[in-house]
Structures are given as structure tokens and as C-alpha cells.
C-alpha positions in Angstrom: 23.3 7.1 23.4 24.7 8.8 20.4 27.8 10.9 20.9 26.3 13.6 18.7 23.4 14.1 21.1 23.8 17.3 23.2 23.8 17.0 26.9 20.7 19.1 27.0 18.8 16.7 24.7 20.1 13.7 26.6 18.8 15.1 29.8 15.5 16.1 28.2 15.0 12.6 26.9 15.7 11.2 30.4 13.2 13.7 31.9 10.6 12.7 29.2 10.9 9.0 30.1 10.6 9.8 33.8 7.4 11.8 33.6 5.6 10.2 30.7 7.4 6.9 29.7 5.0 4.3 31.0 3.7 2.3 28.0 0.0 2.2 27.5 0.1 -1.5 27.8 1.6 -1.3 31.2 -0.9 1.4 32.2 -3.7 -1.1 31.2 -2.1 -3.8 33.3 -0.7 -5.8 30.4 2.6 -7.5 31.1 3.7 -7.5 27.5 5.5 -10.6 26.2 5.8 -12.4 22.9 3.1 -14.9 24.0 -0.5 -15.1 22.8 -2.5 -13.6 25.7 -0.6 -10.4 26.2 -0.3 -9.8 22.5 -4.0 -10.1 22.2 -4.6 -7.8 25.1 -2.4 -5.2 23.4 -4.5 -5.6 20.3 -7.7 -5.0 22.3 -6.1 -1.9 23.8 -5.1 -0.6 20.4 -8.7 -1.0 19.2 -10.0 0.9 22.1 -7.4 3.7 21.9 -8.0 4.2 18.2 -11.4 5.8 18.6 -12.0 9.4 19.3 -12.0 9.0 23.0 -9.6 10.1 25.7 -6.7 7.7 26.3 -7.4 7.3 30.0 -10.9 6.1 29.3 -9.7 3.6 26.7 -7.2 2.3 29.2 -9.8 2.0 31.9 -12.1 0.1 29.5 -9.3 -2.3 28.7 -8.7 -2.9 32.3 -12.4 -3.7 32.9 -12.5 -6.1 30.0 -9.4 -7.9 31.3 -10.7 -7.9 34.8 -13.8 -9.6 33.5 -11.6 -12.4 32.1 -11.7 -11.4 28.5 -7.9 -11.8 28.0 -7.8 -14.1 25.0 -9.8 -14.4 21.7 -11.5 -17.5 23.0 -12.6 -15.7 26.2 -13.8 -12.7 24.3 -15.8 -14.9 22.0 -17.4 -16.7 24.9 -18.5 -13.5 26.5 -21.9 -12.3 25.3 -22.3 -9.0 23.4 -24.0 -7.6 26.5 -21.1 -8.8 28.8 -18.7 -6.8 26.6 -20.9 -3.8 26.5 -21.2 -3.9 30.3 -17.5 -4.1 30.8 -16.9 -1.2 28.5 -19.5 0.8 30.3 -17.8 0.2 33.7 -14.7 1.8 32.1 -17.0 4.8 31.0 -16.3 3.9 27.3 -19.9 4.8 26.5 -19.9 6.6 23.2 -18.7 3.6 21.3 -19.6 0.7 23.7 -22.1 -1.1 21.5 -20.2 -0.9 18.2 -16.9 -1.7 19.9 -18.5 -4.7 21.7 -19.5 -6.0 18.2 -16.0 -5.3 16.8 -14.3 -7.1 19.6 -16.4 -10.2 19.1 -15.8 -10.2 15.3 -12.1 -9.6 15.8 -11.8 -12.5 18.2 -13.5 -14.7 15.7 -11.2 -13.6 12.9 -8.1 -14.3 15.0 -9.4 -17.7 16.1 -10.3 -18.8 12.6 -7.2 -17.5 10.8 -4.4 -17.6 13.4 -5.6 -20.0 16.1 -5.9 -17.0 18.4 -2.1 -16.4 18.2 -0.8 -13.1 16.8 2.6 -14.6 16.5 1.2 -16.4 13.5 0.1 -13.1 12.0 3.6 -11.8 12.6 5.1 -14.8 10.8 2.7 -14.3 7.9 4.0 -10.7 7.6 7.6 -12.1 7.2 9.2 -9.1 8.9 7.6 -6.6 6.4 6.0 -3.6 8.2 3.6 -2.9 5.3 2.4 -6.5 5.3 2.0 -6.5 9.0 -0.1 -3.3 8.8 -2.2 -4.8 6.1 -2.9 -8.0 8.1 -3.6 -6.0 11.3 -6.1 -3.8 9.4 -8.2 -6.9 8.7 -9.1 -6.9 12.4 -12.4 -4.8 12.9 -11.6 -1.2 14.1 -7.9 -1.6 13.4 -7.3 1.2 10.9 -4.0 3.0 10.5 -4.3 4.7 13.9 -4.8 1.4 15.7 -1.9 -0.2 13.7 0.4 2.6 14.8 -0.6 2.2 18.4 0.0 -1.5 18.3 3.4 -1.2 16.6 4.7 1.5 18.9 4.1 -0.8 21.8 4.8 -4.2 20.4 8.3 -3.1 19.3 9.2 -3.9 22.9 8.9 -7.6 22.0 9.1 -7.6 18.2 12.5 -6.2 17.5 12.1 -6.2 13.7 9.8 -3.1 14.1 12.5 -1.0 15.9 12.7 1.9 15.8 9.0 2.6 15.4 8.2 6.2 15.9 5.1 7.3 13.9 3.9 10.7 13.0 2.1 11.2 16.3 5.3 10.4 18.2 7.4 12.8 16.1 4.7 15.5 16.7 5.5 15.0 20.4 9.2 15.4 19.8 8.6 18.7 18.0 6.4 19.9 20.8 9.1 19.5 23.4 12.0 20.8 21.2 13.5 17.4 20.3 14.5 16.5 16.8 11.6 15.0 14.8 13.9 12.4 13.3 13.3 8.7 14.1 16.9 7.6 13.9 18.2 10.5 15.9 15.7 10.0 18.6 16.2 6.2 18.7 19.9 6.7 19.1 19.4 8.5 22.4 17.8 5.5 24.2 18.5 1.7 24.5 16.5 -0.6 22.3 14.5 -1.8 25.3 13.4 1.8 25.9 12.0 2.5 22.5 8.4 1.6 23.3 8.6 3.8 26.4 10.0 6.6 24.4 7.2 6.3 21.8 4.6 6.3 24.5 6.1 9.4 26.2 6.3 11.3 22.9 2.7 10.5 22.1 1.6 11.7 25.6 3.3 15.0 25.2 1.8 15.4 21.7 -1.7 15.0 23.3 -1.1 16.9 26.5 0.2 20.4 26.4 0.6 20.7 30.2 2.7 17.5 30.2 4.8 18.8 27.3 5.5 22.0 29.3 7.1 19.8 32.1 9.6 18.5 29.6 10.2 21.3 27.2 13.4 23.3 27.8 13.4 26.7 29.4 
């Protein structure tokens, strides 16, 4: 933690992590690691979270897809379109269930054809450049800039070259709770292993005013 950080800010960051620091991957039951299956599950979660739907519904839909066995691109491809629709429906992901079921099938096919179902190959193709990584990720159906930001916030836990990754939404959360909206200053207040949790916590308070009030000073 930076020596320049005030005791108040340091305590506020600790409080933020305590009340809101579970990553979205963890909430969806993904044990994130730099291996093909959990990386793909994070990608699926990022696709689901990037639509105009509440985060808890997207997380529930991801859990239903994974519970049904669709944890790899190969498994997602083997599932029928209706199987995917049904799993999304069980998670109450109903506004976008049909189009998302199509996108998930197409995305699984793209990953299988171009990367052998292994996102580590996409990572290598980007060569450590964030812009190239974003460009390659956006070739996956439904992975626009919002989905890329979600994926990168979480995957920095296992892809250190992305650290610190705090996008505009995370910095909005910092402002909401009175923390500095500066990536380097925020990152200096946590360990590298906590950056993904910090990003998730900041996004949660950006989206939830009641949660932000639990963390904001005074």
C-alpha cells in the first residue's frame, strides 16, 4: 500500500473489498485460473454481463449454463440451440435468451476453429498488447467494448500483463465513494492479487447507490 495513501482511504478500500470485493467470476462459480475451461467460462460470463440486464441475472444464467455442462467451447457447441435457451431461461435471462443462445454457439465455433478452444492462444496472439487483445476479443459475438472491459477486469487476476486494469466504470465507482479516480493511485492501495477484486467492488458501487453508501465516508 502506498505511503501516500491516507489512513482514511486505506480503511475505505479495505471496507470496499469486504462488502463488495467478490469477483463476478467467483459469484458465478468460476474458479478462475490460466487454463482453458475457466477462461472460457469467464468469457461466457462477460458476454452475459454485457447486455442491458441486471448483473445478478447474468450471473444466475451463467451458473445455469455451467450446471448444464456447457463449460467449454466444445460442450457449448454440442448443446442444441434450444438447450442453451432453456438454460438461460432457468436463470431468468429471458429478454435476450434466443439471440444470446445463438451468439454463444457462434462464439464457441469461432474459438474452436481459430484457437482450438483455448483463450491462452488468443492471449499469445495479442502479444501483451491490450489494444490487440481487445480487438481479438471483439471478434467473439456479443463481445463489444463493454464485454471486453468486463473480461479484462476479471482476467487480470491470472494475466498479469493487464494489471492494473480499472476501466471507466470502475473509476466511476471510485468517484461515487470518494476515492481518487486514478488507476495508479487506486492500484497502489492493494496487492496485485487484489486488483480484480478491487475492480469488481468499484463496479458494484458504481451500479448500486445503496451499496456505495455503505462504503462512502461520513
